[in-house]
N, C-alpha and C positions, 0 to 999 in steps of 0.2 A: 889460147895457146898459140905461140908462133914457133914454127920450125925454121930457124934462121938459115942454115945451110942444109937443104934436104936432098941435094942431088945424089948423095950416097944411098938414100933410100931407093931411088929409081934403079940403081945399077946393082946394088949388092944385097938388097932384101927382096926376095920374091916369096920364099916359103920358109917359115920358121918351124922347125920340127923339135918339139919338146917330148922327150921320152920319159915317162914316169912309171916306175915299177910299183904296181898295186895289185896285191893278191895274185902274184905270179903272172899278171897280165900286163902287156905293154900297151899304154894308152898313147896314141900318136895324135897330137894336136897340130893341125895345120892352120897357120895364120897367113893368109894371103893379103898382101898390101897392094891395093890397086893404084896404078899411076894416076888414074882419074880422080882419086880422092885426095891426093897430096895437095893440090892447090887449095882445096877447101880447108884442109887443116892449117895451111899457111895463112889463112885469112881470118883466123879467130882474133878477136880484139886483143891488142897488145897491151900488156901491163909492164913492159920492159922499162928499165930505169932511164934509158936515153930519151927522155921526153923533150919535145921542142922547148927551147929556152926563150926564144924571141918570137915576136909576131911574124916576122918574115919567115922564120923556120916553120912555124905553125902553118902558115899559108902554103909553103912549099910541100909539106907533108900531106896536107889535104889534097893538093893538086896531084901529087904522085899517086894517091889512092884512086882518084877519079880517072887518071890517065893510063891505067893499066891496059896493056894491049888487048886483053880479052873484051874490054868495053868499047873497042874501036867503033863498032857499028851501033852502039847504044847511045843514049842521050842522058846527060847529067845536068840537072839544075840545082844550084846551091846558093843560099844566101844566109850568112851568119852576121848578126849585128848586135850591138849593145842595146840595152833597153832605152837608150837615148837616141838610137837610130844610126849610130856610127858603124860603118862597115868593117867587118873583120875578114870576111872572105866572100867573094861573089863569083858565080859562074852561070852565065846565061840567065840572069835574073829576070829578064823581061820576055823570055821565050815561053811559049805555051807548053804545058805538061798535063797529062792525065794525072789527077791527084788521087784517084781511088778514094779511100775513106777519109782522106784529108778534107774532102768536101764537107764532112760532118762538122768541121771547125766553123765553116761559114754558116751553116744552118743553125747549129747550137748557139753560136754567139749572137746571131740575130734574134733567136727565141729568148735568150736570157735578157737581152737588151729590151725586148718588147714586153715581156710578161713579168720579169722579176723572179727571184728564187722561190717565192711562196705560192706561185700560181698553181691551182689545182683544177682538175677536170672532173665533171660529174657525169655519171651514167645513170639513167633513170628507167624505171618500168612504169608505164602508165596503163590505166584501165580506161576504156572509152565510155564506160557507164559505171555508176555506183554499184558496189557489191551488195546483193540482196541479203536479207536477214538469214536466209538458209545457206548462204555461202555461194550462191550462183551469180556469176558475172555474165549478164546477157550482153555480151559484146566481145571486144578483142583485148588482148594484152599486147602492149608495144614495148619491146626492149629497144630503147633509144640510146645510141652511142654518140658521144661528142669527141671521140679521139683519144680516150685514155689508153695508153700503150701497155698498161700493167694490170689488166684483168687476167691475172695469172698467179701461180704459186710463188712468184719471184720474191715477194716481200712478206711471205707468211712467217718467216723466222728472221733472226738477226744474223744469219749465216753470212760471213764476209764475202763468200763466193757469189752472192746474189748479183753482183755487178758483172761477173765474169761469164755466167751461163744461166740458162733456165733449166732447172732440174725437173724432170717429168713427174707427173702425179696422176693418179687414177681419176680424181675429180678436181675441178677448178674451184678453189675456195671462194673466190669472188662471186661466182655463179651460184654456189651453194648458199651463200649469205643472202643473195637476192631472193632465192627460192624460200628461204626461211622468212624473210620479210613479207613476201606475198602470202604465204600461209598464215602468218600472224595477222595480216590484214583481213582475214576471214574468208579468203578465196578457197573454195573447194572444187568448184566446177567452172570452166570457161566454155561458154557455148560457141564462141567465135574462134578466131585464129590467134596464133601467137606470131607476132610480126617482129622480125629483126630489121630495124630501121637504121640505115647508115647514111641517110640523106644529108647529114650535117656537112659532109664533104661531097663535092661534085667532081666528076671526072673518072678516068679509067682506073681500074684496080691495080694495074701495073705501072711502074714509073716510066716516064718518057725516056726512050733510048735504051731500055733494058733489052738484054738478049734473051731469046725464048728459052734457051737451055738452062738459064738460072732459075726460071719460074717454078721448077719442080721441087726445089729444095728450100729449106727454111730461110736462107739468106736472100731469097728472091720472093718472099711471101707477098701475097696480094695486100694492097693498102686499103683499109676500110675504117670509117669512123667508128664502127663497131668491131673492135679487135679483141680477141680472146686467145690466151696462151700463145702469143706471138703468131697467131694464125698458122699454127703448125701442130703436128702431132709426132710423137716418138714411137717408132716401130721397133720391136725387139724380136729378133729371130733366134730361137733356141733349138739346137739340133735334137733330133729324135734319138732314142736309145739304140735303134737298129738302122743299119744302112739300108737305103732304098726307100725309107719312109720320108714323108714331108716333114720339115721342121715345124715347130710351133711358132706362130707369129701373134704377138699381142700388141695392143694399141694403148697409148696413154695420151690424153685422157680416154677412159673407156667410153665409147659411144657407138651407136649404130649408124651414125652419119657417114662414116668412112667404110668402104668395102675393100676386101682383100681377095686377090686371085693368087693362090699359092702354087706356083709352078717350080718351086725350089725343092731340092732333094738332099737328104742326109747321105753322106758317103763314109766309107771306112776310114780314110785318111786323106791327107793333102791339105792345101791351103783353103781358107774360106774365100769363096768367090760368089758373092750375092749381088745381084743386080736388081734394080727397081725402076719401074716406069709408071708415071701418072700422066695421062693426057691433060692438056692445059685446061680443058673445060670439064673435067671429071674429078670425082673423088673416089675412083676405083684404082687401087694401087696393085700392080702386078709385080710379084717377086719371082725371081728365077735364079738359077745357078746352084751351087753346091756349098754345103757346110759339113765338115767332118764330125763324127761322133766325138764327144769330149771336148770340142772346141768351145772357146768363150762365146758368149752371146754377141751377136752382131746387132748394133743399134744404128738407126738412121732417122734423122728429123726431116720430115717432108712437109712442104707447104700444103695448105688446105685451100681448095677452091671455094669461092663465095663465102667469105668469113662471116658476114652478118647472119646468113642462114645457119652456119656452123654454131655461132653463139646462141641463136634462138633454139636450135636443136638441143644443145647442152642444157639450156634452161628448162626446156620441155622435159628432158630426162630427169633433171633434179626435182622438178615439181612432181613428177610421177612417183619418185621415191618417197615423197611426202603425202601421197594420196590425193594430189590435186589432178583432176581429170581435164584433159583438153579434148573437146569434141570436134574442133575444127582442125586445121592443118597449120604447118609452119610456112610462113611467107617472108619475102624480103621486099622492103620499100627502099628505093634509092632516090637520088636527087631528081632523076628524070620523072619518076612516078609522082614526086611531090610537086611538079610543075602544075599538074591538073588538080591535085588534092594537097594543098599546102599543109605543112605541119603547124598546128595551132595548140600550143601548150595550155592556153587558157581554157580550152574545151575538154581537157583531159584531167584525170585524177591520178596523181603520183602515188603508187602503192609500195614502191621500193626504190632504193638508190644506193650508189656506191661512189665514194670520193677517191680520187687518185692520190698517189704520193705527190709531194710538192715538186715543182720543176727542178729544184736542186738535185733531187734524187733521180728524176727522169734523165737528166743530162749525164749522170754518172754511167747509166746503162748505155746511153748512146756513145759516149766517148771512150769509156773503158772497155766495154765488150765490143764496141763498134757495131751496134745493132742497126742494121739497115732499115728495117720496118719502122722502128721508133723515130729515126731521123726523118723518114718520109712523113710520118704522122705529124711531126713538129713543123715541117714545112707547110703542111696543109692547115695546121692550127694557126700559123701566121696569116694564112689567107682569109680566115674567118674574121680577122680584125678589120678588114676593109668594109667601108660603108655599103659598097655595092656587092657584097659577098654573095647575095642571092640573085644577082642579075643574070639575064639571059643573053646569049649571043645572037647573031643575025639569023640563026636557024631556029631560034626558039628553044635552044637547049641551055642548061645551066653552064655558066663559064667555069672552067676548071679551077678548083680551089688551090691546087698545087701551083698553077700559073700565077694566081693572085699572091700566094705566099712567096713565090720567087721574086715578084715585083717588090714586095715589102723588104725582102732580103737585099735586093739590089739597092734600094734606097738607104738601108742601114749601112751597107758597105761604102756608099758614097759619103755618108756622114763620117765614116771611119777614115776617110782620106784615101780610099782605094779607087784607082781608075778602073771602072767596070767595063768600059768598051771592049778591051781585048779579051775579056773573060767569056767563057761559055759555061753557064751554070744551069744545067739541064734538070737535075733532080736534087733531092735533099741528102742522099746518102753517099754518092760517088760510084754507085753501081753502073751508071751510064758511062759508056766510053766516049760520049760526046762532051763530057765535062772537061773543061780546060781552064787551068789557072796558071799563075806564075809564082816563082819563088818570092818575088817582090810583093805581090799582093798578099801572099800568105803570111810573110813576116810582118807586113804592115798591119794585118788583122791582129796578129798576136801582140804586136806592140800596142795597138789601141786597147785591147782587152786587158793588158797588163796594168794599165792605169784606170780602167773602167771602175765606176762605183761598185760594181758587183764582181770585182776581180777575184775575191776570195772564193766565191762560188765557182767561178770559171776555172780557176787553177785546181780546185778540188775535184772537178769533173774529169780531169785528164788522167790518162794511165801513167803509173809511176814505174820507172825502170826497175826490173828485178823484184817488183812487189805485187802488182796486180794487172788485170786486163791483158791486152794484147802484148804488153811488154814484160809480163810476169817472168817469162823464161829467157829473157834477153838481158844482157848487161849485168848479170849477177856477179857478185864478188869483184866489182870494178868501181872506179871512182864515180861512175855515172849512176850506180845503183842507189835507189832512194834519193836521187838528185834530179835526174832528168824527168820532167813532166811533159807529156806530149800526146800526139795522135799518130798512129800508124796508118798506112794505106797499102792495100794489096789487091791487085788483080793479076791476071796472067800477063806477064811482061811489064808489070807496073809495080813499083814500090815507092813509098814515100814515108817520111818521118819529119814531123814539125813539132816544135815546142820550145821549152825553156830548159836551160842547164846552167849551173853556177860553177865558175872556175874555182880552182883551189885557192886563188887569191880572194875569193868571195864576190866576184863580179858576175851578175846574172847576164846571160846571153840569150838571144832569140835565134832560132835556126829553122830553116826549111830545106830539106834534102829530098830531091825527086829524081828517080831513075826510071826511064822509059825505054822500051824496045830492046831490053837485054833478054835474049832467048835462052841463055843458060839458066842454071838453077837460081831461083829467086834468093836463096840463102846467100849466094855470093854478093848480091847487091846489098842485102840488109847487113851483112858483116862489115862492109865498107862504111855504111852509115853508123854502125855501132862503134867502129874504130874511131871515127871522127868525133863522136860524142865522148868517148873515153879521153881522147886527146884534149878536148875542150875542158872536160871536168878536171883533168890533171894539170892544166896549164897554169903556171905560176907567174908568167911574164906580164908585162904592162901592155894594155891595149890603149893606144892613144885616142883621145877624143877628137882629134883633128881628122876629119874624113879624108882629106887629101893625102894623108900618110898611109891610109889603108889601101892595099893593092887589090885591084880586080884582075885576077890572073886569067889570061886568055885560054880558050878551049883549043887545045892542039888538034882536036879532031875536026875542027871547022876548016 
């Protein structure tokens, strides 16, 4: 919605008083219209009939949106091209921008190119010795992860929302099925330990360049080759029936691995103000603050520390429900441990296994939901393709699998015709603020993937405007709805949108829009991006193939 001439709102509407006579009572409704909200209303994507008729007018309209005075201290990068590479609009296309989750385009494209859409990942449970006739395993059970991102309830049903969010569950079906197989293999007692082994990937559990205050929440979850339930848990706070009492706090999945300190209180009325704190090296969650009686439940998804041990604990609890006794304890083996005691599958007996969804499905979760952990797992999966994936550095430590994956990604980008020297590709997801790309590199990547042999899988992995993923609630009821396919990106003071949109004339276009350093509401940046996408989708004019005729408009803020 656009309010064309809205100055009258500023001066003449402050308080609207509506008096309604109901049951001899006067109900006075006060509607206060804040001046601060008026600009936001004025920036809703326009569907007005005065659409740009020519390429020059289209370019001028886009430039006017980027050059609004409120963006004077911000930075805009934009490149819009045809699928043949002809420029439609350009603004600072070779300058560096933080891409946020647009980084996932780089990682997922490299993974699709390397593995193909049918690639699957196997998780195994091994016994170190044969199971005796009485059901006794005189040895250890090893839960060995190879980076499957979806040991979770996500694909338990055909719910179309499975790409948008992970819905909590009391038990993790993938873990339950592994426990069923172990019991079916005749195991009744394990005399040794249950080991969560995530040595398939080497390196830190957190991504390079991540900020510490992200690590507490699900979107900053630790990265492990043995990942379960997105390495997170859902906590639900329900108010007590009496003020002064602590609320009830439940955990999904249900597990004794996570501990709660409940310092929250139920109050008679007021807003819900619940805070939570988890130290980085702990799985004890402290809840504090207040929640009023009769309030809705408060839910929060928190990251779990030491995911491999978390997975092993869940398996231990699932086995206990089946009467399988573990005499030993739960341990974790990482890549550093495996330097002295290498993993040797030939000396082990596989008693259970789980196979992942194909890569085509994994990429939909990465790009539609914008799942950081899954993108990081995919970067490390790339690293395992290197012949020297198990090599050691000069200090005798395993070389980071993520660093090896980044090198394979860099080689892929070079093959795609992208100049990688100006880029800083620190992680797989875009959570690192040291990530820097350009609008030119991003559109070149999209151009390359548009004609890639696996282009269909690639396009299907992207979020669709007004339909699903991070664009589900944007661009509805516009020409860009069910048209634009792309990838969003959001960090504090960072917004990005890159993808494909088709004009009303039927011409597909490639776009990359990046806004950095705007300290106002992020919605004001995304509204501009949406307006540009709507203009492109509605455009009926001719876009010449001659690159010399396409204008690169200067940035007046420079």
